[in-house]
N, C-alpha and C positions, 0 to 999 in steps of 0.2 A: 551848853546843855547837850548839844549834838555830840561834842567830843567825849563827854562823860558817857553817853549812851553807847558810842562806838567802843569805848574802852571796856565797858561792861560786856558787850557782845563778844569782843575779842577774848576777854578773860574766860567767859563761859565756854567758848569754843576750845580754848587751850585745855581747860579742865576736862571737857568731854573727850577730846582726842587722847589725852593722857590716860583717862579712865578706860577708854576702849582698848588701848594697847595692853594695859595691865590686866584687865578682865579677860581679854582674849588669851593671854599667856597663862594666867593663873587660875581663872575661874572666880566665882563670887567669894567663897569662904576664905580663900587664901589671899585675896586682895586687901591691902591696907590703905587707909587714907594717906598715910605717910609716903607710901610708894607712888601714889598718884601725884601728890604734891611734888615729890622729888623729880618725877618725869616732866611734869608741867613747868617746872622751873628751869629746865635745861636749856631753854631758849634765851636765858639771860635776863628776862623781864621780871623774874621773881615771882614767888607764890608763897602763900601761907595758909595755915589751917583756917584762919578767920575768913580769908578771901574765898576759900573753897566753900565753907559752910554758909557764906552769904548767898551763894548761888544754889548750892545743893546741901540741904540739911542732913542728908543721910546717904549711905551707900545705895540704898534702894532708889532714892531719887535720882542718883546718877544713872542707874540702870534704866529707869523710865526715860531719862533724857536721851540715852543712847537709842532706845527703841524708837522714840519719836523722830530721831534724826535718820533712822533707816527706813521708816515706813513712808516710802516715796517711790514714784515711778519716774524719777528724773532720768533723762536719757532715752526714754521710750517714746517714739514718735506717736503723736495723736492723729486721729481722723484718718487712719490708713484705710486702704480699700477693703481689707478684711479685718474684722474685729478679732478673729483668732490669731492674726499676726501680732496684734498688740498684746494679747494674752501670752503668746510664746516669747515675745521680746522682753516682757517683764521678767520672766524667769531667766532668760539668757543674760540680760544686763545685770541682774542681781548675782548671777554666778560669776561674772567677770569681776564685779565689785567685791565679792567675798574673797576672791583670790588676791585682790590688790589693796583692799582697805581694811584696817583693823576694826572699824565700826561694824562692818557686816560680820566679821569673824566673832567679835564680842557678842553681838546680838544673837547669833546662832547658838553660841555656847551658853549664854545666859538664859535664853528662851526655854531651855530644857533643864535648868538647874532648880531642883526642888528647895534649895536653901533660900530662895528669894521671897518666900512668904506671899504677900498680896501681889507683888510684881511678877510672880512666876507665870510664864506663858503669856505675858501682856502683849507681846508683839503679834501673836497669831490671829486674834480676832480682826485686827485691821487688815492684815494681808489677805485673810479669807474674804473679807468684804470687797476688797479690790478685785479679787478673782471672780467673785460672784457677779460684780458689775460688768466685768469684761465678757464673761460667758453669757450673761443675760443679753448683752448687746449682740453677741454672735447669734443667739437664738432668734432675736428680732429680725436679723438679716438672713435667717434661714440657712445658717452655716453649720448648725448642729444636727446630729442624727436624732431621729425621733426617740423620745424617752430619756434624753440626757437631762438630769436635774442639776442646774448650776450650783446650788447650795451644797449638795452632797459631793459633787465632783471637786468643788473648791477645797473641801477639807482633805480630800485625798491628795490634791496637788501640794498643799502646804506640808502634809506629812511626808510625801515623797521627796520634796525638795530638801527639807531639813534632814531627813534620814540619809540621803546621799551625801550631804555635807558632813554629817557626823561620822558615818561609816567610812567615808573616804579618808577623813583625817585620822581615824583610829587605825585604818588599814595601812596607810603608807606615811603617816605623820606629816602630811602636806595636803594642799588642795590643788596640786599641779594638774590633775586630770578632771577637775570638777566641771569645767565648762563642757568637756566631752560627755561626761556622765549626764549632765542636765540636758544637753542636746539630744542624747539618746532617749531620755525619759520623755521629753516633749514629743519626739517623733512617735514613740509608742502611744502616748496619750491621744495624739491626734487620730490615730486609727480607731479609737473608741469614741471620739468626739465629733469629728468633722464628716460632712457629707463627702463621698468618695471623689467627686469632681474637684474638690477644693484641696485635696492632699498635695498634689504637685505644686501648688501655688504658694504654700506657706514655707518660708525659709526658716529652717531650724539649725543652720550651720553653727558649729561651736564658736567660731570667731565672730559671729554677728553681734553678740552682746558687747564685746570690746570695741568693735568699730562704731557702734551706735553711741556708746558712752563717751568715747574719746572725741567724737564729733560734737557731742553735747557740751563737753568741757571746753572745747575750742570756741564754740559759739558763745558760751558764757564769758570766756576771757575777752573775746572781741567786743562783746556788749559792754563789759566793765570798762574797757579801754575807751569806747565811744562815749560813755557817760562821764568819764573823768574830766 
């Protein structure tokens, strides 16, 4: 039973990874199930329409699966001295992952695609809620300037992050400078968010997200080896 479950999980992961790559490259309307199946089968394990539809009955359900896989703060250290550092780290880690992972690139492209029907924009409420929680924690620790409203600010953060990703890709057809753009954005945001004494203590370096996430992956790999 455990082997069957493991095989199902592996199959689902292969399908989602293939779907993310195709969606990121083509968008929703131009992506076909056949293209996803073909890419998912390239590892030699085989794939079929039936196996795909057992896991995901529609292209829209694949999109929701991709969104669910990206709504995570993996790699962001918890219980840091400053809640605003966790807020910044979330954006920096995601910026690094967007440059290196098709899941994030697909999620960004799909999240603003009006062809998605009910799935359109499904990723943003979850991200906004994460940001609200982080900024609310910062408010409780007296890290925010008077008058900052976490819920309103969270919507601006989501829009700014997504906008930089889309504009950057449209401008130079790559995300090569995305981490620098996001670093600059968070530096500017902190001037409107944080009490002045805190500003020098929050690290917004462009390379921070990559360092944090690679450390997280190494720790996960080490843990997996210890559990084996």
